[in-house]
Structure formats: C-alpha cells, structure tokens
N, C-alpha and C positions, 0 to 999 in steps of 0.2 A: 510416554502421559502416564501418568497413575491413574487407578481404577479412581481413585479420592476426586481427582478433575473432573475424570471423562461423565462419570454419575452427577458432580457441578454443574455440568451441561444440560443433562437430562432432568438436572435439578430449575437449572434456568429457564430452557427449553417451556417445562411446564408451565414456569412463574409465568411467561410471556401469554402463555396459549389461555390462562384462567383470565388477566389483567387483560387480554383480547377480547374474549367473550364475547361483550358487545357489541360488538362491530359488526355490520351487516354480513362479512364474511370472515370469519372467523378465524378460517384457517388462509386462507391468502394474506389476511392480516398477520399473520405473526411469518408466513413465510417471506413477507413484507419486511416485515423487521427483522427475519435471522440474516437474509439478505443484507441491508445495510448496515447494519450493525454488530453484526459477530462478523470476524476474520473468517478468512477464507481456512487458515489452521485451524478454529475454533468447529469452522462445519465439519472438515477435513478428520479431527477427531471424535464429532459423536455418530457422524455416521461410520468409520471403526469401529466404535462403543457397539450405534447399536448391530450392526454386521455381524459380530461374536458376540453382545451378549441379547440380541431380538428387543420387539422395539414393547416391550408390555409393561417397561415401566413408565412409559408415556403416553403420558395425558392426548385423548383420542384426536382431538386441533393439533396438536402438539406434532403426534406423529402424521394426519395426512399434510401440514405445513412442510413438513421434512421427505416425505414421498414426493411433494410438488420439488420442491430445490434438489430432489435427488435426480429427476426426470430432466433436468432444465432448463427449468422453466420459468423463467423468470416475473411472480409476478407485478403488473400493475400497483404505486402507489396505490398504499389504502386510508394511509392518513394523514394528518396535516403531520405529524412531525419527519414524515419521510420524502410528502408530495415539496418537489422545487418550486412549484408553483404559488406554493403559501409559505416556504421561507428563504428562496433564492436557491442557488447553484452551488454558493460558500456559507452552508449552517456551521458552519466552524469559527 
C-alpha cells in the first residue's frame, strides 16, 4: 500500500474523530465506527502505518479509539448508525 493511501486512512480517522466529538464517549464511538464500517484490510493498513511511523499525526480521540481496537476490544454500539436495534440487522 502506498504511503499516500495510509496517510489518507489517518486523515479519515481524524475526520471521524472530529465528527463524533459530540458523542458521550467519543473514543468508543470512533472505535465502533471504524470496526463497523472499515474493512479489516483498512484497519491492518492503518495499524501497520502507525507502527512504522508513529501516532503523532492522529487526533487524541482517534489514537485512543485505535488503541482500543488494537487490544481486540469491541465497543458496544455507540450511535444509531451502528446499533442494529435502531436500524435492524440488515442496514443495506
């Protein structure tokens, strides 16, 4: 994967963190969003990028969310967009 694409994943994670800053638990909301909507390949790529280049470019909320995901902890749904009880099991 190119450095540009990996940098784009960092940019996207930061955008998500900014957009979910109003949530009661923003880092958990970001982790939930990433786990729900990002492919496993995207997560592997951002983890590899952060391992190689450090986490300085990450928003603190995104950093906390990715650390949560790296430990294998899956947060409970945090928003209506990712909660099956709100939209049903098949959102597509």
